[in-house]
One Martini backbone bead per residue (centre of mass of N, CA, C, O) as a GRO file, in nm:
protein
  265
    1MET     BB    1  10.919   5.883   8.966
    2ALA     BB    2  11.131   5.745   8.768
    3THR     BB    3  11.280   5.436   8.726
    4ALA     BB    4  11.545   5.258   8.696
    5PRO     BB    5  11.678   5.014   8.561
    6ALA     BB    6  11.791   4.731   8.701
    7ASN     BB    7  12.072   4.714   8.550
    8VAL     BB    8  12.165   4.996   8.644
    9LEU     BB    9  12.142   4.971   8.953
   10ALA     BB   10  12.340   4.707   8.941
   11GLY     BB   11  12.566   4.748   8.713
   12LEU     BB   12  12.466   4.608   8.443
   13SER     BB   13  12.496   4.462   8.167
   14ALA     BB   14  12.337   4.298   7.918
   15ASP     BB   15  12.526   4.023   7.990
   16GLY     BB   16  12.575   4.057   8.328
   17THR     BB   17  12.798   4.237   8.377
   18LEU     BB   18  13.030   4.483   8.563
   19ARG     BB   19  13.195   4.679   8.372
   20SER     BB   20  12.974   4.949   8.376
   21ALA     BB   21  12.907   5.044   8.670
   22VAL     BB   22  13.070   5.301   8.736
   23PRO     BB   23  13.000   5.495   8.498
   24ARG     BB   24  12.691   5.484   8.539
   25LEU     BB   25  12.682   5.595   8.830
   26ARG     BB   26  12.822   5.864   8.769
   27LEU     BB   27  12.609   5.971   8.572
   28LEU     BB   28  12.374   5.980   8.773
   29VAL     BB   29  12.493   6.186   8.970
   30VAL     BB   30  12.524   6.423   8.776
   31ASP     BB   31  12.228   6.450   8.693
   32MET     BB   32  12.109   6.496   8.990
   33SER     BB   33  12.275   6.746   9.090
   34SER     BB   34  12.120   6.961   8.908
   35GLN     BB   35  11.848   6.931   9.112
   36ILE     BB   36  11.963   7.067   9.351
   37PRO     BB   37  11.872   7.284   9.576
   38ALA     BB   38  11.903   7.565   9.723
   39ALA     BB   39  11.969   7.713   9.997
   40HIS     BB   40  11.885   7.893  10.233
   41PRO     BB   41  11.936   8.164  10.379
   42GLN     BB   42  12.188   8.300  10.604
   43ALA     BB   43  12.037   8.591  10.607
   44VAL     BB   44  11.895   8.881  10.765
   45VAL     BB   45  11.781   9.210  10.667
   46CYS     BB   46  11.653   9.437  10.904
   47ASP     BB   47  11.405   9.629  10.979
   48LEU     BB   48  11.221   9.842  11.205
   49ASP     BB   49  11.040  10.054  11.109
   50GLY     BB   50  10.728   9.899  11.050
   51THR     BB   51  10.825   9.600  11.121
   52LEU     BB   52  10.895   9.569  11.442
   53LEU     BB   53  10.778   9.865  11.469
   54ASP     BB   54  10.525  10.092  11.587
   55SER     BB   55  10.645  10.406  11.419
   56ASN     BB   56  10.561  10.566  11.158
   57ALA     BB   57  10.356  10.774  11.269
   58GLN     BB   58  10.551  10.914  11.467
   59HIS     BB   59  10.756  11.004  11.256
   60ALA     BB   60  10.561  11.171  11.080
   61GLU     BB   61  10.469  11.374  11.301
   62ALA     BB   62  10.751  11.485  11.367
   63TRP     BB   63  10.812  11.592  11.085
   64GLN     BB   64  10.566  11.776  11.051
   65LYS     BB   65  10.636  11.961  11.297
   66ALA     BB   66  10.915  12.048  11.193
   67PHE     BB   67  10.820  12.186  10.939
   68GLU     BB   68  10.622  12.383  11.074
   69HIS     BB   69  10.834  12.532  11.245
   70PHE     BB   70  10.972  12.626  10.947
   71GLY     BB   71  10.715  12.691  10.746
   72ILE     BB   72  10.622  12.396  10.641
   73SER     BB   73  10.381  12.248  10.441
   74THR     BB   74  10.207  11.950  10.545
   75THR     BB   75  10.110  11.617  10.546
   76PHE     BB   76  10.080  11.320  10.690
   77GLU     BB   77  10.064  11.146  10.430
   78GLN     BB   78  10.315  11.261  10.290
   79VAL     BB   79  10.518  11.177  10.511
   80LEU     BB   80  10.458  10.876  10.549
   81HIS     BB   81  10.559  10.806  10.242
   82GLN     BB   82  10.874  10.879  10.350
   83ILE     BB   83  10.907  10.662  10.535
   84GLY     BB   84  11.253  10.516  10.538
   85LYS     BB   85  11.395  10.754  10.512
   86GLY     BB   86  11.628  10.969  10.543
   87GLY     BB   87  11.689  11.303  10.590
   88ASP     BB   88  11.855  11.340  10.322
   89ASN     BB   89  11.585  11.237  10.150
   90LEU     BB   90  11.332  11.379  10.287
   91VAL     BB   91  11.368  11.688  10.296
   92PRO     BB   92  11.380  11.749   9.975
   93VAL     BB   93  11.071  11.699   9.929
   94PHE     BB   94  10.987  11.986  10.105
   95VAL     BB   95  11.248  12.151  10.043
   96PRO     BB   96  11.363  12.394   9.879
   97GLU     BB   97  11.660  12.424   9.734
   98PRO     BB   98  11.744  12.717   9.842
   99ASP     BB   99  11.688  12.607  10.162
  100ARG     BB  100  11.860  12.354  10.242
  101ALA     BB  101  12.132  12.448  10.358
  102ARG     BB  102  11.985  12.602  10.600
  103LEU     BB  103  11.756  12.358  10.696
  104GLN     BB  104  11.841  12.065  10.721
  105LYS     BB  105  11.974  12.045  11.006
  106PRO     BB  106  11.759  12.188  11.186
  107ILE     BB  107  11.529  11.990  11.121
  108GLU     BB  108  11.669  11.727  11.216
  109GLU     BB  109  11.718  11.818  11.509
  110TYR     BB  110  11.434  11.886  11.591
  111ARG     BB  111  11.310  11.609  11.532
  112LYS     BB  112  11.485  11.437  11.718
  113GLU     BB  113  11.401  11.569  11.988
  114LEU     BB  114  11.098  11.540  11.958
  115PHE     BB  115  11.089  11.232  11.936
  116ARG     BB  116  11.228  11.163  12.209
  117GLN     BB  117  11.021  11.318  12.394
  118GLU     BB  118  10.718  11.242  12.257
  119TYR     BB  119  10.750  10.933  12.116
  120LEU     BB  120  10.945  10.709  12.215
  121PRO     BB  121  10.784  10.619  12.484
  122HIS     BB  122  10.540  10.490  12.275
  123ILE     BB  123  10.687  10.268  12.155
  124LYS     BB  124  10.612   9.955  11.989
  125ALA     BB  125  10.598   9.632  11.940
  126PHE     BB  126  10.528   9.395  11.740
  127PRO     BB  127  10.377   9.119  11.728
  128GLY     BB  128  10.635   8.868  11.694
  129ALA     BB  129  10.925   8.983  11.661
  130ARG     BB  130  11.100   8.804  11.847
  131VAL     BB  131  11.005   8.527  11.746
  132LEU     BB  132  11.105   8.551  11.458
  133LEU     BB  133  11.411   8.578  11.525
  134LEU     BB  134  11.430   8.313  11.683
  135LYS     BB  135  11.358   8.128  11.447
  136MET     BB  136  11.590   8.212  11.261
  137LYS     BB  137  11.815   8.129  11.454
  138THR     BB  138  11.729   7.831  11.481
  139ALA     BB  139  11.770   7.794  11.154
  140GLY     BB  140  12.069   7.949  11.113
  141MET     BB  141  12.034   8.251  11.107
  142ARG     BB  142  12.138   8.564  11.051
  143VAL     BB  143  12.111   8.891  11.217
  144ALA     BB  144  12.034   9.206  11.068
  145LEU     BB  145  12.058   9.561  11.080
  146ALA     BB  146  11.884   9.819  10.863
  147SER     BB  147  11.891  10.166  10.935
  148SER     BB  148  11.797  10.518  10.929
  149SER     BB  149  11.888  10.534  11.193
  150ASN     BB  150  12.062  10.602  11.457
  151LYS     BB  151  12.253  10.459  11.695
  152ASP     BB  152  12.097  10.544  11.950
  153ASP     BB  153  11.814  10.455  11.848
  154LEU     BB  154  11.883  10.163  11.778
  155LYS     BB  155  11.921  10.064  12.069
  156LYS     BB  156  11.641  10.139  12.174
  157PHE     BB  157  11.479   9.970  11.970
  158GLN     BB  158  11.588   9.693  12.066
  159GLU     BB  159  11.466   9.710  12.347
  160ILE     BB  160  11.169   9.738  12.262
  161ALA     BB  161  11.173   9.465  12.084
  162GLY     BB  162  11.349   9.239  12.237
  163ILE     BB  163  11.656   9.189  12.062
  164MET     BB  164  11.868   9.161  12.246
  165GLY     BB  165  12.114   8.919  12.138
  166LEU     BB  166  12.007   8.865  11.817
  167ILE     BB  167  12.237   9.045  11.692
  168ASP     BB  168  12.507   9.040  11.465
  169GLU     BB  169  12.434   9.301  11.289
  170GLU     BB  170  12.480   9.666  11.229
  171THR     BB  171  12.315   9.950  11.055
  172SER     BB  172  12.337  10.298  11.012
  173SER     BB  173  12.336  10.626  10.918
  174ASP     BB  174  12.632  10.664  11.048
  175ASP     BB  175  12.772  10.444  10.827
  176THR     BB  176  12.665  10.638  10.596
  177GLU     BB  177  12.608  10.870  10.343
  178HIS     BB  178  12.343  10.717  10.246
  179SER     BB  179  12.018  10.659  10.253
  180LYS     BB  180  11.733  10.556  10.206
  181PRO     BB  181  11.725  10.424   9.875
  182ALA     BB  182  11.999  10.371   9.910
  183PRO     BB  183  12.247  10.096   9.925
  184ASP     BB  184  12.457  10.143  10.157
  185ILE     BB  185  12.344   9.979  10.398
  186PHE     BB  186  12.349   9.702  10.254
  187LYS     BB  187  12.646   9.695  10.176
  188ALA     BB  188  12.757   9.720  10.465
  189THR     BB  189  12.617   9.461  10.572
  190LEU     BB  190  12.743   9.256  10.382
  191ALA     BB  191  13.032   9.309  10.472
  192ARG     BB  192  12.985   9.218  10.770
  193LEU     BB  193  12.873   8.927  10.688
  194LYS     BB  194  13.029   8.801  10.445
  195LEU     BB  195  12.806   8.812  10.203
  196PRO     BB  196  12.625   8.744   9.946
  197PRO     BB  197  12.321   8.851   9.821
  198GLU     BB  198  12.209   8.550   9.756
  199ARG     BB  199  12.234   8.480  10.093
  200VAL     BB  200  12.012   8.712  10.121
  201LEU     BB  201  11.745   8.870  10.309
  202ALA     BB  202  11.498   9.104  10.326
  203LEU     BB  203  11.318   9.311  10.579
  204GLY     BB  204  11.023   9.512  10.508
  205ASP     BB  205  10.775   9.811  10.460
  206THR     BB  206  10.899   9.967  10.211
  207PRO     BB  207  10.997  10.078   9.906
  208TRP     BB  208  11.272  10.178  10.016
  209ASP     BB  209  11.374   9.906  10.106
  210VAL     BB  210  11.348   9.757   9.835
  211GLU     BB  211  11.525   9.947   9.667
  212ALA     BB  212  11.787   9.928   9.829
  213ALA     BB  213  11.820   9.623   9.805
  214ARG     BB  214  11.814   9.598   9.496
  215LYS     BB  215  12.075   9.777   9.451
  216ALA     BB  216  12.227   9.524   9.623
  217SER     BB  217  12.097   9.241   9.524
  218VAL     BB  218  11.845   9.222   9.725
  219LYS     BB  219  11.588   9.053   9.847
  220THR     BB  220  11.232   9.102   9.946
  221VAL     BB  221  11.046   9.088  10.238
  222ALA     BB  222  10.716   9.201  10.317
  223VAL     BB  223  10.521   9.440  10.509
  224THR     BB  224  10.207   9.625  10.584
  225SER     BB  225  10.253   9.774  10.875
  226GLY     BB  226  10.364  10.068  10.752
  227GLY     BB  227  10.118  10.152  10.518
  228TRP     BB  228  10.152   9.964  10.280
  229SER     BB  229  10.069   9.797  10.012
  230GLU     BB  230  10.096   9.517   9.837
  231HIS     BB  231  10.115   9.652   9.564
  232ASP     BB  232  10.348   9.852   9.627
  233LEU     BB  233  10.557   9.631   9.707
  234ARG     BB  234  10.553   9.468   9.446
  235GLU     BB  235  10.624   9.702   9.256
  236ALA     BB  236  10.912   9.735   9.398
  237GLY     BB  237  10.994   9.392   9.440
  238ALA     BB  238  10.859   9.207   9.619
  239ILE     BB  239  10.835   8.852   9.670
  240GLU     BB  240  10.687   8.902   9.948
  241VAL     BB  241  10.366   8.940  10.141
  242TYR     BB  242  10.274   9.052  10.463
  243PRO     BB  243  10.090   9.182  10.725
  244SER     BB  244  10.310   9.058  10.931
  245VAL     BB  245  10.535   8.918  11.148
  246ALA     BB  246  10.338   8.715  11.267
  247GLU     BB  247  10.259   8.585  10.996
  248LEU     BB  248  10.543   8.509  10.909
  249SER     BB  249  10.603   8.329  11.154
  250HIS     BB  250  10.370   8.125  11.094
  251ASN     BB  251  10.504   8.096  10.773
  252LEU     BB  252  10.815   8.040  10.761
  253ASN     BB  253  10.844   7.751  10.628
  254ARG     BB  254  10.694   7.887  10.353
  255SER     BB  255  10.905   8.083  10.311
  256ALA     BB  256  11.187   8.228  10.167
  257PHE     BB  257  11.368   8.170  10.424
  258LEU     BB  258  11.309   7.829  10.410
  259ARG     BB  259  11.295   7.788  10.136
  260ARG     BB  260  11.488   7.672   9.874
  261HIS     BB  261  11.298   7.851   9.692
  262ALA     BB  262  11.258   8.176   9.601
  263GLY     BB  263  10.947   8.317   9.567
  264THR     BB  264  10.604   8.359   9.556
  265ARG     BB  265  10.284   8.488   9.733
   0.00000   0.00000   0.00000
């Protein structure tokens, strides 16, 4: 960086007097202040399924079996790529419009009970999930959860992930009219955090997470552990993509969460 002339640093005019010292120093401060970078985000709005929890495949299989129970044919891959949405947005993808009013609630209820009985006991946290949130808290960030799950499942998921006591705010599908990819959950979480979207980053694993956050003017760092490719997540608008939360945790100081300028990776 270029250094200022000695007479400016000393506050001296050309003839050696101090008459212009104060105005010159004030001008230097103003010029330099425009280059000060913005601080890192004050909070993370975090997804659970596929991000902190290895659960997307289990959700997809439960939905597939629920559809099959009501005579609707789907494939595992078709359903997996809809995980991240709540039932209000997922069911219409597979149920014809004339049948939705009749089948929407029964399918959702059947899937919920099936998931809790057959799949929930086998859900595990991804390695590094708790450590990542601990590091974020240590760095001074607040941690919020924004999930398409209902409140009861949200509590159980926090226990599985080992993150009870680390969460400052949480929002579930029970708190909003529309689930992801609608922005309702993110807007509700921002209101609870009392922060503008530019002071928050989202962490998710699906294009539906990225889309919902983007509609609320929140940028997203994504992980591919939910089954989506880096290309898919970047196409949706993710500013950074990591293979897992463990990898993000390892690189946290270089990530958009702690860098002063959120860029791309």
